N, C-alpha and C positions, 0 to 999 in steps of 0.2 A: 392339653395345654393348661399349665398352672396359672391361676388367677391371683394377682397381687394388687393390693390397694396401697397407695401411697398417700398418707394424710399429712397435711401441713397446717400448722396453727397460726395464731395471730401474728400479723405484720409481715408474714412471709410473702404476701401478695405485693409487697412494696420492695422486694429484692431488686437491685439495680438502681434504686433511689436512696435507700437508707444505709447509713453507716458503711460506706464502700470500703473504708479501711478495715472493717470487721468482716463484712460479708462479700466483698467483691463487687463487680459491675454486672454480673449475670442476673437475668430475670428468672422468675419462676417458670414462665413459658419456655425459656431456653433450656432450663433444667428438664422440663417435661419432654421437650423434643428429643434431647439426648437420651432420656430414659426409654422413650418409645423406640428409638433406633436400636438400643441394646435389646429391648424386649423382642423385637422382630427377629433379630439375629439369634435369639436364645429361646424362641418358641414359648414366650410368656405373654399373658394378656394382662395389661395394666389398666387400672382405674386411678385417677387423680382426684383429690378433693382438698380444697383449702377453705378454712373459715376463720374468722376472728371471734366466732361465737362458740363458747364451750359446749353448749347443748347440741349444736349441730355436729360437732366432732364426735360426741358421745353417740349420737344416733347412727353415724357412719360406722363407728366401732361395733355397735350392736348388730347392725346389718351385716357387717363382715363375717360374723360368726356362722352365717348360713350361706354366704355368697362367695367367699374367698379362701384361698389356700394359705396365704401369708399376708402380713400387714407390716408396713414400714411407716413409722411415725416420727415427724419432726414436730413436736407439740409446741415449739417456741417457748414463750414465757410460761405457758400452762405446765411445762415439764416440772417446774419447781413449786407449783401452787395447787394443782388440781387433783384432789383426792378423787373426785368424780370420774376423771379420765383414767386414773389408776384402777379404780374399781371396775370400770367397763372393760378395760384391757384384761383384767385378771379373770374375767368370765370366759374369755376366748380360749378355744382349744387349738387354735392355729398359732404358728410361730410369729413372734413379734420382734422387730428390730428397731431400736431406738436410734435416731439419727440427729445430729446437730452439724451445722455448717462450720461453726467455730468450735474451738476447744473450750468447753464450758469450765474446765479446771484452770484455765489461764485467764479467767475473767473475774468478775465480782464474786465475792464469797457466797452470796445468796444463790448463785447459779451452780455452785458445786454440788448441791443436793438435788437429785432427781427422784421424783415419785414414780417414774416409769421404769427405771432400771431393774427393779426387783421383779417385774413381770415380763421383762424382755429376755429373748435368748442371747442378745448381745447389743453392744452399743458402739456406734461409729461416730466419732467427733473430731473436728479440727482439720478436715481434709477439703473444706470448701465444697463447691458443687460436685466434685468428684466423689464425695461421700455417698451421693445417691446411687451412682453406678457400683460403688463398693458394696452398698446395702443390697442392691439387686443381685449382684454376683453371689454374695453370701447367702441370700435367701434361695436362690436357684440351687445352690449346692446343698443347703439344708433340706430343701424339699425332695431331693433325690433319695434321701435315706428313709 
């Protein structure tokens, strides 16, 4: 059974409350439930982690190098600012998928630059909560090779 960790960054714990016009009305717990259902049907083991603290996210990334087969990350605002998260991801030998609920290229200019994209196998953005299932599906296929 392949092990995948899904990391969520700052403010994603407030999904369902914040900027519903951008993010929709679903909560992070609802996304996790949908992902678990997908994982059960596809023989995957999932771990979820959310933090508003950069260092905690980095520690989870470092732990993933020995514990997981793949990593999906929605780093939120840290996507555009955190060299430290970029550097931690760069160390990994497992595949990484960058994920965003919104299309970062249809938003403010400062969101158009990702420090994660260069170390990720791929990027999924703009598909709302469905992006999580898309990322899991892509990771499952990638891990088959």
